[in-house]
N, C-alpha and C positions, 0 to 999 in steps of 0.2 A: 248244269244246275238250273232247275226249273225256277221260273220267277213266280212271286205271288199271284194268285188269282186262278180262273178257271182255264183249262187247257181242253181243247177238243181231242176227243179219241176217235179214231177212225171208225167207221162202220165196219161190223165183222170182227172187231177186236174186243178185248176185256181190259181193263185197267184194274189193277190191284195194288193196295199198299203192303209192302213186304216189311215185317219187322225181324231183325236179326238179334239173337240173344245169344249170350254165352254163360258158361259156369267155369270158373277158374280154379276151383276145389271142391271136392265133395261136400255136399250139403246133407245134412239130415232130413229125412223124409218123414212125413206123417205115417204113423203105423197104421195099417189097415190089415184086417184078417184075410186070410187067403180066401178069394170068392169060391163059394161051394159050387162044385162041380166043373172047375175050370183047370186046364193044365196048360202051362208054358212050355212050348217044345221048341228046339233049335231045329230048323229045316236046313239041311245041306243041299246045296246046290239045286234050289227048288226049280221045277218046271215053270217057264215063263207063263203058261196058260193058267196054271194054278195060282201064281203069283198075280197076275192081271185080275183074275177073278177075285181074290182077296182085298186087292188095292181098290178095285171098283166099288166092293161091298162096304168098305170101311170109309171111303172118301169120294168116290166118283158120283154117285147120283145126286146126294145132298150137297156135296162141297165142291164139285166140279175138279178134283183131282185129274189131271190129264197128262201129266209129263211122262209118266210110265208106260201110259197107253199109246203114245205117238213114237216111241222109240221102236226100231227095227228087232226083231226076235232076236238077232245075234247080238245086237248091242245091248240089249237086256240081259241076254243070257251071260255076257261078259262080266256085267256086275255082279250078279246074282251068283256067279260061280267063284267069284274072287275070294281068296282066303281071307282078305282083309275085311269083308262085309258079312256081318252076321245077320241072318234072318231067323226072326222068331214068330211062331203062331200062337196065339192064344186060343186054346181049343175047349169046346164044350161038346161032350159026346163024340169026340174024334172029328169034329167040325170046326174048322178055323173061323174065329169070330173077332180077331185082334190081330194087328201087324205091328211088330217092332222091327226097325233095320237100324242097325248100327253100323257106321262107315268109318273105318280106321285107316282109309287109304292116305291119307295126310299124316306124316309123322308126328308123333305127340300130339295128335289131337282125335277127337271123335265126333262125328256128326250125327245128331239124332235125325238120320235122313226122313224116315216115314215112321209115324206113330199114331195110333188110332184104334179104335173099336168100333163094330157095327152098331146100328141103331138096337139091336136086341139086347145090347149090354150097357149102352149109356144110362148112367144113374145108378148103375149097380155096385159101384166101387171097383169095377174092373180097370177103369182107367188110372186110378190112383196105384192099385196094385202094379199095373203094367210100367208106370213111371218109376215107381220105386225099383222095380228090376232093371229098368233101364239105367237108371242113376248108378246102381251098384255094378252092373255089368261094364258100364263104360269105365268106370274108374278102378275096376279091377285090373285094367291095364296101365302100363305106365304113360299116362297122357298129362298134358297139362292144361288142355281145354276140351271142354265139351260144349258144343253148340248147337242150334237148332234155328229154323225160321218159319213163321207163319205169316200167313197173309189174309186178306179181308175176304178171301173165298172161305176160309175155314170156319169151322163152329164158331160163333160169337163168343164162347167161353175160352176158347183156346189160349188166347194171349195171357189171360189172368191166370189160367192153370199153370202155364209155364213158368210164370214169375212166382207163383206159389210154390212151385217146385224148386226154386233157387237159380232160375235163369234172370240175367239181368240184360235189359234191352241195350243194344249196342249202336244200331243204326236203322233207318227205314230207306226204302226205295220204292219207286214206282216201277211195276213191271206190266209192259203191254204185250199182249199175245193173241194169236188167232182164237176165236171162240170155238171150242171143240164141237160145240154142238151145230156149227154151220158148215163143217167140213166133214161130217159123218162119223166122227170119232166118237160122239156120245149121242143120246137121243135128245130131243128138244125138251123132253121133261125134265132133265137133268138139271141142278141147281135153279130150282123154281124161283128163288129168291133173288137171282140175279138177272136183270134185263138183259135181253138178247136183241141186237140191234143189226139186222141184216145189211148187207152190202147194197149199194144202189145197183138196180140192173144196168147192165151195159147198154 
C-alpha cells in the first residue's frame, strides 16, 4: 500500500493510474445510428501482424498501448485463436479502423480487453456505436460480470465514456512498466503528451 505523498518513478519507466470498472447487469445504451459506411466484422483467428497493425493505429501512437506489442508472436496467437476470445474490426471500405476484443476466458465473466477507434473515426459516433455492440454482445452470453480497465495513458475522455456506458469504478492501482519508447518497441514520437525519462548512462 502506497503512503500519501510523492513517490519517485525510476528513470526509463512509466507510471500510470489504472482504474478498474465493472457492469453487473446489462445497461441500456444511448441509441446511435449505424455510422455511414462502416461495417462491424468478426475476425476469426486473426493474423498477429494484422492485429498489431490495428492495435497500434487505434492506441499505439497516441496513447502508448504497448502490451500486445511486447508479446511473442506465439503467445499473442494463442490468445487471438482462443475460442473464448472474440475479435471484431470496425471497417470502412474494407479497412479496419476500430478494434473490439471481448475475452470470455474467465467463467461467467467478460473482459472488454481492448476497445477503440482510430483518429479518423473519433468524434463520428463510431465509438458509441461500437460500445453499444460491445455491451450487447457481451451480455448475449451467460455472464454475471462485464469489466474493463483504463489508465492515464488512454484518451482523457475514456474514463467518462466508460462510466456513461454503465460501468462503475471498482478500484484503482498504480502500474509501473518500462517505457516502450526506450527499448525500441515504439518510436520516440509516440505518446507525445507523456514525458520520457531516459535511464542514466552507465
